[in-house]
gemmi code that builds the backbone of each chain (N, CA, C; Angstrom):
import gemmi

chains = {
    "A": [
        ("UNK", (-25.945, 15.611, 13.297), (-25.748, 15.168, 11.928), (-24.993, 13.848, 11.880)),
        ("UNK", (-24.209, 13.572, 12.924), (-23.506, 12.297, 12.961), (-24.512, 11.174, 13.205)),
        ("UNK", (-24.502, 10.147, 12.370), (-25.428, 9.030, 12.603), (-25.110, 8.347, 13.929)),
        ("UNK", (-26.156, 7.845, 14.555), (-26.009, 7.155, 15.834), (-26.095, 5.651, 15.610)),
        ("UNK", (-25.136, 4.930, 16.151), (-25.133, 3.486, 16.020), (-25.512, 2.831, 17.340)),
        ("UNK", (-26.159, 1.688, 17.231), (-26.463, 0.885, 18.416), (-26.319, -0.587, 18.064)),
        ("UNK", (-25.862, -1.414, 19.005), (-25.354, -0.991, 20.311), (-23.980, -0.334, 20.206)),
        ("UNK", (-23.513, 0.227, 21.316), (-22.162, 0.812, 21.322), (-21.119, -0.286, 21.314)),
        ("UNK", (-21.445, -1.391, 21.996), (-20.499, -2.499, 22.083), (-21.270, -3.799, 22.242)),
        ("UNK", (-20.689, -4.855, 21.710), (-21.321, -6.168, 21.834), (-20.227, -7.230, 21.870)),
        ("UNK", (-20.473, -8.241, 22.703), (-19.553, -9.380, 22.797), (-20.321, -10.625, 22.385)),
        ("UNK", (-19.761, -11.375, 21.460), (-20.413, -12.574, 20.950), (-19.501, -13.775, 21.124)),
        ("UNK", (-20.116, -14.934, 21.184), (-19.341, -16.170, 21.063), (-19.325, -16.551, 19.587)),
        ("UNK", (-18.279, -17.209, 19.189), (-18.184, -17.699, 17.811), (-19.479, -18.419, 17.426)),
        ("UNK", (-19.967, -18.116, 16.243), (-21.158, -18.791, 15.757), (-22.449, -18.039, 16.040)),
        ("UNK", (-22.392, -17.046, 16.933), (-23.604, -16.290, 17.242), (-23.817, -15.189, 16.198)),
        ("UNK", (-25.040, -14.654, 16.180), (-25.395, -13.602, 15.234), (-25.423, -12.245, 15.930)),
        ("UNK", (-25.276, -11.195, 15.142), (-25.362, -9.835, 15.693), (-25.994, -8.905, 14.666)),
        ("UNK", (-26.631, -7.870, 15.181), (-27.197, -6.819, 14.342), (-26.694, -5.476, 14.845)),
        ("UNK", (-26.189, -4.675, 13.935), (-25.730, -3.322, 14.269), (-26.605, -2.336, 13.512)),
        ("UNK", (-27.120, -1.375, 14.228), (-28.033, -0.406, 13.638), (-27.385, 0.970, 13.486)),
        ("UNK", (-27.811, 1.678, 12.457), (-27.298, 3.014, 12.152), (-28.494, 3.899, 11.848)),
        ("UNK", (-28.617, 4.985, 12.572), (-29.796, 5.828, 12.434), (-29.388, 7.280, 12.208)),
        ("UNK", (-30.023, 7.913, 11.236), (-29.694, 9.301, 10.898), (-30.916, 10.184, 11.053)),
        ("UNK", (-30.661, 11.457, 11.337), (-31.758, 12.420, 11.443), (-32.031, 13.091, 10.092)),
        ("UNK", (-31.204, 12.770, 9.106), (-31.340, 13.405, 7.799), (-31.745, 12.377, 6.748)),
        ("UNK", (-32.367, 12.857, 5.676), (-32.676, 11.989, 4.546), (-31.372, 11.522, 3.916)),
        ("UNK", (-31.306, 10.242, 3.618), (-30.055, 9.644, 3.161), (-30.118, 9.230, 1.704)),
        ("UNK", (-28.989, 9.402, 1.038), (-28.867, 8.897, -0.330), (-28.209, 7.526, -0.332)),
        ("UNK", (-27.246, 7.337, 0.528), (-26.568, 6.044, 0.594), (-26.012, 5.812, 1.987)),
        ("UNK", (-25.779, 4.538, 2.281), (-25.153, 4.146, 3.542), (-23.979, 3.239, 3.211)),
        ("UNK", (-22.846, 3.515, 3.853), (-21.651, 2.715, 3.668), (-21.315, 2.042, 4.993)),
        ("UNK", (-20.783, 0.846, 4.939), (-20.349, 0.146, 6.148), (-18.863, -0.179, 6.065)),
        ("UNK", (-18.168, 0.045, 7.200), (-16.740, -0.196, 7.301), (-16.451, -0.987, 8.575)),
        ("UNK", (-15.371, -1.736, 8.550), (-14.870, -2.397, 9.754), (-13.430, -1.929, 9.973)),
        ("UNK", (-13.125, -1.609, 11.217), (-11.777, -1.158, 11.560), (-11.232, -2.013, 12.690)),
        ("UNK", (-10.127, -2.669, 12.426), (-9.452, -3.433, 13.484), (-8.480, -2.502, 14.184)),
        ("UNK", (-8.170, -2.837, 15.408), (-7.342, -1.969, 16.248), (-6.001, -1.665, 15.575)),
        ("UNK", (-5.691, -0.393, 15.454), (-4.414, 0.016, 14.879), (-4.366, -0.018, 13.365)),
        ("UNK", (-5.506, -0.287, 12.740), (-5.531, -0.359, 11.282), (-6.520, 0.662, 10.717)),
        ("UNK", (-6.465, 0.849, 9.405), (-7.398, 1.762, 8.746), (-8.754, 1.080, 8.566)),
        ("UNK", (-9.803, 1.850, 8.441), (-11.124, 1.261, 8.145), (-11.100, 0.553, 6.795)),
        ("UNK", (-11.802, -0.570, 6.739), (-11.894, -1.352, 5.511), (-13.337, -1.354, 5.038)),
        ("UNK", (-13.518, -1.046, 3.771), (-14.850, -0.981, 3.182), (-15.521, -2.348, 3.170)),
        ("UNK", (-16.789, -2.385, 3.562), (-17.574, -3.628, 3.515), (-18.597, -3.588, 2.386)),
        ("UNK", (-19.463, -2.581, 2.403), (-20.482, -2.491, 1.364), (-21.150, -1.129, 1.351)),
        ("UNK", (-21.789, -0.840, 0.230), (-22.584, 0.374, 0.060), (-24.008, -0.026, -0.227)),
        ("UNK", (-24.957, 0.719, 0.348), (-26.361, 0.538, 0.007), (-26.901, 1.882, -0.475)),
        ("UNK", (-27.571, 1.843, -1.598), (-28.099, 3.067, -2.180), (-29.577, 3.221, -1.876)),
        ("UNK", (-30.048, 4.422, -2.007), (-31.463, 4.727, -1.822), (-32.275, 3.793, -2.697)),
        ("UNK", (-33.368, 3.284, -2.129), (-34.177, 2.339, -2.885), (-34.516, 1.145, -2.026)),
        ("UNK", (-34.040, 1.179, -0.769), (-34.390, 0.118, 0.164), (-33.756, -1.220, -0.158)),
        ("UNK", (-32.576, -1.175, -0.727), (-31.988, -2.448, -1.139), (-31.327, -3.166, 0.032)),
        ("UNK", (-31.063, -4.409, -0.234), (-30.353, -5.235, 0.723), (-29.154, -5.830, -0.002)),
        ("UNK", (-28.057, -5.952, 0.725), (-26.857, -6.500, 0.095), (-26.213, -7.479, 1.036)),
        ("UNK", (-25.342, -8.304, 0.511), (-24.621, -9.196, 1.387), (-23.544, -9.947, 0.660)),
        ("UNK", (-22.532, -10.330, 1.435), (-21.546, -11.262, 0.904), (-21.016, -12.078, 2.077)),
        ("UNK", (-20.773, -13.315, 1.798), (-20.388, -14.253, 2.840), (-21.492, -14.261, 3.897)),
        ("UNK", (-21.163, -14.035, 5.123), (-22.187, -14.076, 6.173), (-22.489, -12.677, 6.711)),
        ("UNK", (-22.133, -11.644, 5.957), (-22.399, -10.288, 6.379), (-23.332, -9.648, 5.355)),
        ("UNK", (-24.435, -9.115, 5.824), (-25.396, -8.476, 4.932), (-25.902, -7.206, 5.583)),
        ("UNK", (-26.597, -6.395, 4.803), (-27.105, -5.133, 5.333), (-28.373, -4.751, 4.621)),
        ("UNK", (-29.168, -3.948, 5.293), (-30.391, -3.420, 4.712), (-30.417, -1.911, 4.911)),
        ("UNK", (-31.195, -1.236, 4.094), (-31.294, 0.222, 4.150), (-32.755, 0.593, 3.998)),
        ("UNK", (-33.323, 1.211, 5.024), (-34.691, 1.676, 4.991), (-34.641, 3.192, 4.882)),
        ("UNK", (-34.809, 3.702, 3.665), (-34.645, 5.150, 3.472), (-35.761, 5.950, 4.137)),
        ("UNK", (-36.948, 5.358, 4.250), (-38.051, 6.091, 4.891), (-37.754, 6.327, 6.368)),
        ("UNK", (-37.153, 5.344, 6.996), (-36.811, 5.491, 8.412), (-35.411, 6.085, 8.597)),
        ("UNK", (-34.692, 6.295, 7.521), (-33.321, 6.834, 7.576), (-32.445, 5.940, 8.448)),
        ("UNK", (-32.600, 4.643, 8.249), (-31.868, 3.674, 9.053), (-31.247, 2.599, 8.173)),
        ("UNK", (-30.165, 2.047, 8.695), (-29.563, 0.887, 8.056), (-29.164, -0.094, 9.147)),
        ("UNK", (-29.180, -1.367, 8.801), (-28.754, -2.390, 9.744), (-27.747, -3.309, 9.078)),
        ("UNK", (-26.745, -3.693, 9.849), (-25.719, -4.631, 9.389), (-25.927, -5.936, 10.141)),
        ("UNK", (-26.023, -7.034, 9.407), (-26.285, -8.337, 9.985), (-25.048, -9.212, 9.846)),
        ("UNK", (-24.583, -9.743, 10.967), (-23.461, -10.675, 10.949), (-23.968, -12.012, 11.468)),
        ("UNK", (-23.899, -13.013, 10.640), (-24.400, -14.321, 11.037), (-23.245, -15.300, 11.227)),
        ("UNK", (-23.457, -16.223, 12.127), (-22.447, -17.255, 12.425), (-21.076, -16.604, 12.571)),
        ("UNK", (-20.967, -15.677, 13.516), (-19.774, -14.840, 13.628), (-18.492, -15.653, 13.795)),
        ("UNK", (-17.433, -15.095, 13.240), (-16.111, -15.704, 13.319), (-15.199, -14.770, 14.112)),
        ("UNK", (-14.092, -15.313, 14.619), (-13.144, -14.493, 15.392), (-12.675, -13.292, 14.570)),
        ("UNK", (-12.568, -13.480, 13.257), (-12.074, -12.411, 12.388), (-13.058, -11.244, 12.260)),
        ("UNK", (-14.266, -11.420, 12.736), (-15.253, -10.331, 12.658), (-15.012, -9.267, 13.728)),
        ("UNK", (-14.169, -9.549, 14.684), (-13.924, -8.578, 15.759), (-13.370, -7.278, 15.204)),
        ("UNK", (-13.818, -6.182, 15.779), (-13.357, -4.868, 15.345), (-14.430, -3.843, 15.648)),
        ("UNK", (-14.202, -2.621, 15.195), (-15.201, -1.576, 15.347), (-15.862, -1.333, 13.992)),
        ("UNK", (-17.172, -1.347, 13.981), (-17.930, -1.165, 12.755), (-18.477, 0.263, 12.718)),
        ("UNK", (-18.277, 0.882, 11.576), (-18.783, 2.244, 11.370), (-19.720, 2.263, 10.177)),
        ("UNK", (-20.845, 2.934, 10.329), (-21.619, 3.265, 9.145), (-21.178, 4.654, 8.694)),
        ("UNK", (-21.363, 4.910, 7.433), (-21.102, 6.232, 6.867), (-22.315, 6.591, 6.041)),
        ("UNK", (-22.846, 7.779, 6.265), (-24.062, 8.148, 5.564), (-23.817, 9.354, 4.663)),
        ("UNK", (-24.435, 9.298, 3.501), (-24.348, 10.402, 2.546), (-25.710, 11.063, 2.460)),
        ("UNK", (-25.731, 12.349, 2.806), (-26.953, 13.131, 2.752), (-26.627, 14.400, 1.980)),
        ("UNK", (-27.259, 14.587, 0.839), (-26.828, 15.663, -0.041), (-25.423, 15.344, -0.487)),
        ("UNK", (-24.501, 16.248, -0.228), (-23.104, 15.953, -0.530), (-22.284, 15.862, 0.746)),
        ("UNK", (-22.981, 15.682, 1.871), (-22.308, 15.601, 3.161), (-22.201, 14.148, 3.605)),
        ("UNK", (-20.995, 13.748, 3.944), (-20.750, 12.367, 4.363), (-20.304, 12.386, 5.818)),
        ("UNK", (-20.956, 11.568, 6.649), (-20.602, 11.491, 8.060), (-20.423, 10.045, 8.480)),
        ("UNK", (-19.435, 9.808, 9.319), (-19.269, 8.496, 9.919), (-20.085, 8.420, 11.197)),
        ("UNK", (-20.620, 7.217, 11.463), (-21.406, 7.001, 12.668), (-20.545, 6.916, 13.907)),
        ("UNK", (-21.209, 6.735, 15.027), (-20.536, 6.738, 16.328), (-19.714, 5.480, 16.584)),
        ("UNK", (-19.977, 4.416, 15.824), (-19.170, 3.207, 15.936), (-19.766, 2.171, 16.871)),
        ("UNK", (-19.543, 0.903, 16.547), (-19.950, -0.225, 17.386), (-18.769, -1.164, 17.519)),
        ("UNK", (-18.353, -1.387, 18.750), (-17.249, -2.307, 19.002), (-17.802, -3.718, 19.116)),
        ("UNK", (-17.306, -4.602, 18.280), (-17.763, -5.988, 18.294), (-16.591, -6.905, 18.628)),
        ("UNK", (-16.785, -7.743, 19.625), (-15.748, -8.688, 20.035), (-16.320, -10.093, 19.954)),
        ("UNK", (-15.651, -10.943, 19.219), (-16.052, -12.347, 19.109), (-15.058, -13.179, 19.905)),
        ("UNK", (-15.590, -13.964, 20.831), (-14.733, -14.800, 21.672), (-14.957, -16.275, 21.352)),
        ("UNK", (-13.944, -17.092, 21.602), (-14.094, -18.530, 21.266), (-15.166, -19.194, 22.125)),
    ],
    "B": [
        ("UNK", (-8.853, -2.101, -6.285), (-9.037, -0.926, -5.448), (-7.746, -0.129, -5.359)),
        ("UNK", (-7.875, 1.170, -5.093), (-6.721, 2.047, -5.007), (-5.819, 1.640, -3.839)),
        ("UNK", (-4.516, 1.742, -4.069), (-3.551, 1.480, -3.004), (-3.025, 2.829, -2.528)),
        ("UNK", (-3.138, 3.062, -1.233), (-2.799, 4.366, -0.659), (-1.679, 4.187, 0.359)),
        ("UNK", (-0.668, 5.027, 0.264), (0.396, 4.995, 1.266), (0.481, 6.356, 1.941)),
        ("UNK", (0.920, 6.353, 3.186), (1.089, 7.586, 3.949), (2.459, 7.583, 4.608)),
        ("UNK", (3.033, 8.782, 4.680), (4.295, 8.950, 5.399), (4.199, 10.180, 6.273)),
        ("UNK", (4.727, 10.199, 7.480), (5.249, 9.027, 8.169), (4.110, 8.169, 8.714)),
        ("UNK", (4.429, 6.970, 9.152), (3.393, 6.123, 9.744), (3.099, 6.559, 11.175)),
        ("UNK", (4.117, 7.109, 11.844), (3.918, 7.649, 13.183), (5.012, 8.656, 13.483)),
        ("UNK", (4.714, 9.549, 14.396), (5.727, 10.520, 14.804), (5.387, 11.049, 16.193)),
        ("UNK", (6.414, 11.432, 16.888), (6.275, 12.091, 18.181), (6.887, 13.472, 18.038)),
        ("UNK", (6.094, 14.502, 18.303), (6.534, 15.872, 18.039), (6.410, 16.722, 19.299)),
        ("UNK", (7.166, 17.816, 19.298), (7.116, 18.748, 20.407), (6.047, 19.801, 20.153)),
        ("UNK", (5.469, 20.265, 21.208), (4.483, 21.350, 21.157), (5.051, 22.545, 20.390)),
        ("UNK", (4.251, 23.147, 19.541), (4.646, 24.347, 18.815), (5.285, 24.079, 17.459)),
        ("UNK", (5.611, 22.836, 17.187), (6.219, 22.507, 15.901), (5.138, 22.118, 14.887)),
        ("UNK", (5.545, 21.830, 13.662), (4.616, 21.435, 12.598), (5.057, 20.111, 11.990)),
        ("UNK", (4.110, 19.372, 11.489), (4.397, 18.100, 10.831), (3.626, 18.032, 9.527)),
        ("UNK", (4.291, 17.607, 8.469), (3.629, 17.416, 7.185), (3.482, 15.934, 6.900)),
        ("UNK", (2.265, 15.533, 6.596), (1.932, 14.139, 6.305), (1.692, 14.027, 4.802)),
        ("UNK", (2.266, 13.003, 4.204), (2.110, 12.804, 2.771), (1.178, 11.635, 2.491)),
        ("UNK", (0.411, 11.763, 1.423), (-0.503, 10.710, 0.993), (-0.284, 10.486, -0.501)),
        ("UNK", (0.034, 9.249, -0.859), (0.307, 8.897, -2.252), (-0.641, 7.792, -2.684)),
        ("UNK", (-1.277, 7.964, -3.838), (-2.209, 6.966, -4.367), (-1.621, 6.393, -5.654)),
        ("UNK", (-1.879, 5.117, -5.898), (-1.268, 4.463, -7.055), (-2.035, 4.691, -8.354)),
        ("UNK", (-3.108, 5.467, -8.300), (-3.864, 5.779, -9.505), (-4.444, 7.176, -9.360)),
        ("UNK", (-4.847, 7.750, -10.464), (-5.424, 9.092, -10.406), (-6.836, 9.036, -9.835)),
        ("UNK", (-7.104, 9.891, -8.886), (-8.424, 9.933, -8.249), (-8.903, 11.376, -8.201)),
        ("UNK", (-10.194, 11.535, -8.354), (-10.750, 12.889, -8.328), (-10.887, 13.390, -6.891)),
        ("UNK", (-11.452, 12.540, -6.046), (-11.770, 12.976, -4.694), (-10.793, 12.402, -3.680)),
        ("UNK", (-10.219, 13.277, -2.873), (-9.303, 12.883, -1.820), (-9.652, 13.668, -0.560)),
        ("UNK", (-9.592, 12.993, 0.574), (-10.025, 13.618, 1.820), (-8.994, 13.374, 2.912)),
        ("UNK", (-9.023, 14.243, 3.919), (-8.231, 14.056, 5.127), (-9.158, 13.953, 6.327)),
        ("UNK", (-8.928, 12.920, 7.125), (-9.727, 12.668, 8.329), (-8.825, 12.670, 9.558)),
        ("UNK", (-9.450, 12.909, 10.694), (-8.782, 12.754, 11.982), (-9.590, 11.770, 12.812)),
        ("UNK", (-8.889, 10.903, 13.502), (-9.548, 9.942, 14.388), (-8.844, 9.957, 15.726)),
        ("UNK", (-9.506, 10.491, 16.733), (-8.934, 10.522, 18.076), (-9.166, 9.179, 18.742)),
        ("UNK", (-8.337, 8.835, 19.707), (-8.386, 7.485, 20.285), (-9.786, 7.083, 20.724)),
        ("UNK", (-10.234, 5.926, 20.242), (-11.535, 5.402, 20.636), (-12.719, 6.125, 20.033)),
        ("UNK", (-12.462, 7.016, 19.084), (-13.548, 7.823, 18.514), (-13.800, 7.467, 17.051)),
        ("UNK", (-14.830, 8.084, 16.521), (-15.140, 7.917, 15.105), (-14.233, 8.803, 14.260)),
        ("UNK", (-14.439, 8.754, 12.967), (-13.626, 9.559, 12.053), (-14.305, 10.900, 11.806)),
        ("UNK", (-13.507, 11.954, 11.813), (-14.000, 13.299, 11.569), (-13.311, 13.859, 10.337)),
        ("UNK", (-14.107, 14.336, 9.400), (-13.551, 14.889, 8.172), (-12.931, 16.252, 8.446)),
        ("UNK", (-11.663, 16.411, 8.071), (-10.992, 17.701, 8.200), (-11.277, 18.549, 6.972)),
        ("UNK", (-11.005, 17.983, 5.799), (-11.137, 18.769, 4.569), (-11.119, 17.869, 3.351)),
        ("UNK", (-11.610, 18.418, 2.268), (-11.496, 17.803, 0.953), (-10.325, 18.457, 0.242)),
        ("UNK", (-9.409, 17.637, -0.235), (-8.236, 18.161, -0.950), (-8.590, 18.287, -2.427)),
        ("UNK", (-8.593, 19.501, -2.927), (-8.977, 19.772, -4.305), (-7.729, 19.961, -5.158)),
        ("UNK", (-7.701, 19.276, -6.270), (-6.532, 19.394, -7.142), (-6.516, 20.737, -7.832)),
        ("UNK", (-5.441, 21.463, -7.654), (-5.270, 22.733, -8.335), (-5.987, 23.912, -7.699)),
        ("UNK", (-6.629, 23.703, -6.568), (-7.300, 24.820, -5.889), (-7.251, 24.599, -4.387)),
        ("UNK", (-7.728, 25.576, -3.657), (-7.681, 25.504, -2.198), (-8.588, 24.390, -1.678)),
        ("UNK", (-8.162, 23.781, -0.595), (-8.958, 22.725, 0.022), (-10.250, 23.289, 0.597)),
        ("UNK", (-11.238, 22.416, 0.727), (-12.522, 22.785, 1.324), (-12.562, 22.231, 2.740)),
        ("UNK", (-12.617, 23.125, 3.731), (-12.519, 22.718, 5.136), (-13.893, 22.555, 5.766)),
        ("UNK", (-13.973, 21.587, 6.673), (-15.191, 21.379, 7.436), (-15.219, 22.352, 8.608)),
        ("UNK", (-16.422, 22.491, 9.155), (-16.591, 23.371, 10.297), (-15.663, 22.938, 11.434)),
        ("UNK", (-14.959, 23.903, 11.988), (-14.050, 23.616, 13.094), (-12.607, 23.413, 12.673)),
        ("UNK", (-12.364, 23.392, 11.398), (-10.995, 23.222, 10.876), (-10.662, 24.398, 9.966)),
        ("UNK", (-9.458, 24.946, 10.122), (-9.083, 26.130, 9.347), (-7.757, 25.905, 8.640)),
        ("UNK", (-7.587, 26.650, 7.559), (-6.423, 26.475, 6.694), (-5.124, 26.824, 7.418)),
        ("UNK", (-5.158, 27.796, 8.311), (-3.921, 28.182, 8.997), (-3.398, 27.049, 9.872)),
        ("UNK", (-4.283, 26.271, 10.416), (-3.908, 25.171, 11.299), (-3.595, 23.892, 10.514)),
        ("UNK", (-4.354, 23.659, 9.453), (-4.226, 22.425, 8.670), (-4.070, 22.738, 7.178)),
        ("UNK", (-2.981, 23.390, 6.778), (-2.815, 23.645, 5.343), (-2.678, 22.343, 4.559)),
        ("UNK", (-3.310, 22.314, 3.391), (-3.349, 21.122, 2.550), (-2.888, 21.491, 1.157)),
        ("UNK", (-2.097, 20.620, 0.567), (-1.733, 20.798, -0.837), (-2.199, 19.587, -1.621)),
        ("UNK", (-2.533, 19.811, -2.879), (-2.931, 18.727, -3.786), (-2.412, 19.100, -5.176)),
        ("UNK", (-1.132, 18.877, -5.422), (-0.548, 19.325, -6.687), (-0.996, 18.519, -7.904)),
        ("UNK", (-1.417, 17.268, -7.690), (-1.868, 16.441, -8.813), (-2.899, 15.436, -8.320)),
        ("UNK", (-3.318, 14.525, -9.199), (-4.420, 13.619, -8.869), (-3.979, 12.371, -8.107)),
        ("UNK", (-2.696, 12.284, -7.750), (-2.232, 11.106, -7.011), (-1.566, 11.442, -5.688)),
        ("UNK", (-1.481, 12.711, -5.333), (-0.682, 13.090, -4.173), (-1.300, 14.262, -3.425)),
        ("UNK", (-1.176, 14.213, -2.098), (-1.633, 15.324, -1.267), (-0.807, 15.361, 0.012)),
        ("UNK", (-0.709, 16.536, 0.604), (-0.083, 16.655, 1.925), (-1.007, 17.400, 2.857)),
        ("UNK", (-0.931, 17.032, 4.126), (-1.632, 17.730, 5.209), (-0.570, 18.147, 6.213)),
        ("UNK", (-0.557, 19.425, 6.566), (0.355, 19.902, 7.601), (-0.439, 20.213, 8.858)),
        ("UNK", (0.034, 19.726, 9.973), (-0.542, 20.079, 11.265), (0.400, 21.119, 11.869)),
        ("UNK", (-0.079, 22.348, 11.995), (0.778, 23.467, 12.360), (0.659, 23.810, 13.841)),
        ("UNK", (1.757, 24.355, 14.360), (1.762, 24.860, 15.740), (1.056, 23.871, 16.674)),
        ("UNK", (1.579, 22.673, 16.708), (0.893, 21.566, 17.374), (0.796, 21.712, 18.883)),
        ("UNK", (-0.288, 21.191, 19.416), (-0.499, 21.096, 20.864), (-0.875, 19.646, 21.164)),
        ("UNK", (-0.833, 19.249, 22.440), (-1.192, 17.852, 22.769), (-2.576, 17.450, 22.273)),
        ("UNK", (-3.486, 18.410, 22.117), (-4.840, 18.103, 21.632), (-4.831, 17.629, 20.181)),
        ("UNK", (-3.744, 17.855, 19.470), (-3.628, 17.399, 18.088), (-3.188, 15.940, 17.991)),
        ("UNK", (-2.876, 15.344, 19.124), (-2.493, 13.921, 19.116), (-3.674, 13.103, 18.609)),
        ("UNK", (-3.435, 12.366, 17.561), (-4.541, 11.695, 16.884), (-3.977, 10.827, 15.770)),
        ("UNK", (-4.858, 10.091, 15.103), (-4.488, 9.407, 13.872), (-5.059, 10.224, 12.720)),
        ("UNK", (-4.213, 10.497, 11.742), (-4.640, 11.250, 10.575), (-4.655, 10.306, 9.380)),
        ("UNK", (-5.791, 10.280, 8.696), (-5.969, 9.348, 7.581), (-6.344, 10.097, 6.314)),
        ("UNK", (-5.731, 9.700, 5.212), (-6.229, 10.203, 3.943), (-7.101, 9.125, 3.322)),
        ("UNK", (-8.034, 9.563, 2.527), (-8.903, 8.607, 1.857), (-9.199, 9.100, 0.450)),
        ("UNK", (-9.575, 8.164, -0.404), (-9.935, 8.513, -1.767), (-11.233, 7.816, -2.117)),
        ("UNK", (-11.970, 8.419, -3.018), (-13.167, 7.790, -3.559), (-12.823, 7.284, -4.946)),
        ("UNK", (-13.089, 6.010, -5.146), (-12.799, 5.404, -6.440), (-14.044, 5.549, -7.309)),
        ("UNK", (-14.049, 6.553, -8.124), (-15.245, 6.854, -8.898), (-15.397, 8.355, -8.957)),
        ("UNK", (-16.485, 8.788, -9.525), (-16.666, 10.227, -9.711), (-17.735, 10.806, -8.798)),
        ("UNK", (-18.407, 9.957, -8.033), (-19.487, 10.438, -7.181), (-19.152, 10.179, -5.717)),
        ("UNK", (-19.637, 11.066, -4.852), (-19.352, 10.947, -3.426), (-19.863, 9.638, -2.848)),
        ("UNK", (-20.914, 9.066, -3.516), (-21.493, 7.821, -3.028), (-20.619, 6.607, -3.329)),
        ("UNK", (-19.603, 6.763, -4.152), (-18.785, 5.615, -4.551), (-17.884, 5.164, -3.396)),
        ("UNK", (-17.280, 4.029, -3.580), (-16.501, 3.395, -2.521), (-15.330, 4.271, -2.089)),
        ("UNK", (-15.143, 4.383, -0.797), (-14.075, 5.192, -0.216), (-13.044, 4.258, 0.416)),
        ("UNK", (-11.792, 4.484, 0.072), (-10.701, 3.677, 0.612), (-9.792, 4.565, 1.439)),
        ("UNK", (-9.178, 3.945, 2.460), (-8.353, 4.691, 3.393), (-6.894, 4.274, 3.329)),
        ("UNK", (-6.036, 5.248, 3.553), (-4.633, 4.960, 3.764), (-4.426, 4.368, 5.145)),
        ("UNK", (-3.203, 3.911, 5.441), (-2.933, 3.233, 6.710), (-2.925, 4.175, 7.911)),
        ("UNK", (-2.891, 5.469, 7.680), (-2.936, 6.423, 8.779), (-1.563, 6.837, 9.290)),
        ("UNK", (-1.523, 8.004, 9.906), (-0.326, 8.530, 10.573), (-0.686, 8.773, 12.024)),
        ("UNK", (0.004, 8.075, 12.919), (-0.265, 8.217, 14.354), (0.639, 9.311, 14.904)),
        ("UNK", (0.030, 10.400, 15.331), (0.775, 11.568, 15.817), (0.593, 11.724, 17.311)),
        ("UNK", (1.709, 11.857, 17.987), (1.705, 12.158, 19.421), (2.430, 13.473, 19.622)),
        ("UNK", (1.774, 14.403, 20.312), (2.371, 15.714, 20.580), (2.634, 15.828, 22.076)),
        ("UNK", (3.892, 16.117, 22.412), (4.270, 16.194, 23.831), (4.268, 17.634, 24.333)),
    ],
}
model = gemmi.Model(1)
for chain_id, residues in chains.items():
    chain = gemmi.Chain(chain_id)
    for i, (resn, *xyz) in enumerate(residues, 1):
        res = gemmi.Residue()
        res.name, res.seqid = resn, gemmi.SeqId(i, " ")
        for name, pos in zip(("N", "CA", "C"), xyz):
            atom = gemmi.Atom()
            atom.name, atom.element = name, gemmi.Element(name[0])
            atom.pos, atom.b_iso = gemmi.Position(*pos), 0.0
            res.add_atom(atom)
        chain.add_residue(res)
    model.add_chain(chain)
structure = gemmi.Structure()
structure.add_model(model)
structure.setup_entities()
């Protein structure tokens, strides 16, 4: 029931792009994305609702394919501040689960 | 967005003792949750704290081990009872700002617990 994220870890140079995927075995109503820096609480990034929408702000965007029960988070022109662990959270029925997490490190 | 505080921020406890963690929100919220995050792992939901009634526990978590109180819409406590080293973890409270589970969820800063 826990969504699976890929990749587990990625290292980027500043300015490079990355894609983080979140896949569920259950039909989803919504997908949430969070970023957690070491020693801190998760910080909300965005929510995507059923309907196949795409969202974005600044250089971070996401898509949600409800038929495939998948969501992807896109980070473009990465900055050092993007480093952290990214979690998707999926809502299926009234059950909410956090994904396995993706560690992203941006180096100069 | 809701501002959430937790006390204590960290503690080191002896095996067999209990610790109560407090979560305070600066506004009234309907939905409040307690999570556990073990080092390097994802977040696992312990329970939903229900105002005025017993908490709803997830599979693998029981009230005797993790009693929860929610006396009003801005405050909750989680007690970790009869602790063992396996309980060493970060405990986070979270709230949903809105009336639906799909709405934005915000987290408190967490309580880092070490059990010796």
